[in-house]
C-alpha positions in Angstrom: 0.1 -0.2 -0.1 1.1 3.4 -0.7 0.6 5.4 2.8 0.7 9.3 2.6 1.9 11.1 5.6 1.0 14.7 5.5 3.5 17.5 6.5 3.2 18.2 10.1 2.6 20.7 11.4 1.2 22.5 8.2 -1.3 19.8 7.4 -2.7 17.1 9.5 -5.5 14.7 8.7 -8.0 12.6 10.5 -10.0 9.9 8.9 -13.5 10.2 10.4 -16.7 8.6 10.4 -18.5 10.4 7.6 -21.8 10.1 9.4 -20.5 11.3 12.5 -17.2 13.7 11.7 -16.4 14.1 15.1 -15.5 10.3 15.5 -12.1 9.2 14.1 -12.3 5.7 12.8 -9.9 2.8 14.2 -6.8 1.7 12.4 -7.4 0.0 9.0 -11.0 1.3 8.8 -12.4 3.6 5.9 -13.5 6.8 6.7 -13.6 10.6 5.2 -10.6 12.9 5.2 -10.9 15.9 7.5 -7.9 18.2 7.0 -6.4 21.1 9.2 -4.2 23.3 7.6 -1.7 25.7 9.2 0.6 28.0 7.7 2.0 31.8 8.9 -0.6 33.2 6.8 -3.8 30.7 6.7 -5.5 28.6 9.3 -8.3 26.2 8.1 -9.4 23.8 11.1 -11.4 20.4 10.5 -12.2 20.9 6.6 -13.9 17.9 5.3 -12.4 17.0 2.2 -13.9 15.0 -0.9 -11.8 12.3 -0.2 -12.0 9.0 1.8 -9.3 6.4 2.9 -8.0 3.8 5.3 -6.6 5.5 8.4 -2.9 4.2 8.9 -0.9 3.8 12.1 2.1 6.3 12.8 5.6 4.9 11.7 9.3 5.8 13.0 9.6 8.4 10.0 6.3 9.8 10.6 5.0 9.6 14.4 1.4 10.7 13.3 -1.3 8.9 11.3 -1.5 8.8 7.5 -3.7 7.6 4.9 -3.8 4.8 2.2 -6.2 3.9 -0.4 -7.4 7.3 -1.2 -10.3 7.9 -3.3 -13.3 10.1 -3.9 -15.8 10.0 -0.8 -18.5 7.6 -1.9 -21.3 10.4 -0.5 -20.7 12.0 -4.0 -18.3 10.1 -5.7 -20.5 9.5 -8.8 -20.6 13.3 -9.4 -17.0 14.2 -8.7 -14.7 14.7 -11.7 -11.1 12.6 -10.8 -8.0 14.2 -12.2 -4.3 15.3 -11.9 -4.2 18.5 -10.0 
């Protein structure tokens, strides 16, 4: 699996229950991505992204949660255009 670990502390993700976004899912479970962004100029707490994936545990190189199996959130995947940014 390809696991993405965001560049902390500028970006932190949580994989949450889509129906209850205040609840973080267990490791290995699928959920929707909630992103917090913090830069010198900008702060966006807890933004629900258009993506979902599996929550991955921290590792030695990245001592915070990661995500794998990322794809469009199934709640509106049929209406989402996927492409390269």
